[in-house]
N, C-alpha and C positions, 0 to 999 in steps of 0.2 A: 504494500500500500504506500508507505511513506519512503521506503528505500533506506530507512535507518532502523536501528534496534528498538525493541519495545520496552515498556516500563519494568517488566520483570527482569530482563537482561540488565537494564540500567542499575537496578537495586543490587543484583548479584555482582556486577562488575565494579560498582562503586565500593562495595565492601572489600573486594579483592585489591583494588587500587589503593584504598586507604591503608590496608594492612601492609601492602608492599612499600608505600611511602614511609610508613612508620618503621618497618623493618630496616630499610636502607637509608633512613633519614633523608628522604628526597622531597622535592616540592610536588604539589598536586593542586590543580585549580579546577573549578567547576563553573561552567557558564550555563545560565538558565534564561530562557525567554519564552514568551507566549505570543502566538499570532493573535492580534486583536479580534474581539468578538465581531466587530463590524465587518471583518473579512471572511465570515462564515467558516470558522475553523473546522467544521465537520465535513467540508467539501474535500473529497479524496484527491481531486486534481490539485487543489491548492496545497494540501499537505504533502503530496508527492513532489511538487515543485519546490517547496521549502526544504524538504529532505534532501533533494538533489543539490540544491544550492549550498546547504550546510556542508554536505560531504565534500563539495568542491572547494570549500574555504578552509578545511582543516587538514592536519597532517594524518598520515596513515596510522600513527600511534594513538590518535585521539579517538574517542568513542562518542558518536552521535546517537541520540535516542529520542523517540517520540514518547512522551509520558501520558498522552491522552488529552482530550479537550484542547488541542492546539498548543500544548505545552511541549517544549523541547529542552534537552539538556545535552551538554558536551562535556565529557570527562577529559581533562587535559593533564596526562601524566608528565612529570618533569617540566612543568610550566609554572612560572611565578606570576605575580600580579602585573608587572609591566608587559609580559608577553600576552597575558590574557586580555589586557586592555587593547593591545594591538589586534588580537583576534576579534575582539568586539567591533573594532572599526572595520575590519575586513568583512565581518558578517553583515554589518549594516550596509556596506557597499554591495556585497554579493546578493543580499536579499532585496536590493533596490529600494531601500528605505520603506519596505512594506510594513515594518513594525509601527511606523508613525508615532503619533503623540502618545498613544497608549502603551508605548514600549515598556516592557518589563524585563529588560535585559540586565542581568546582574552577574557579577563575577565574585567568587569567593576563593580565597587563596590563603594558604598557611604561609606566613611571611618567613618563618624559620623552617628548616626541614622538620618533617613530622617525626616525633620521637615517641617511643612507647613509654608507658607509665613505669615500667621496670627500670628504665635507663637512669 
């Protein structure tokens, strides 16, 4: 449908990536956005178009997922805040400003390498 992974895959993969980032004390970022309701997020053609554009804007190591209801996430292993902000700009360009004024694009990043509680 969308050409990207689904919500269940996202949950499983995020748990794996967080564990990996903690184990190796590496950076990890998460990019979230929603296609505005005015764009009819349930339309399969629109979701497929967004999925293709997201895939074209990210690295092969990144994981793009459709979470449902027009919400998307991109897991960014080995990426810090500055790089995730750069990707945010590329995504806005690639999506052709489709997100508009209702944009809910957010980036979360652990500024220091992720460390386990035991360390």
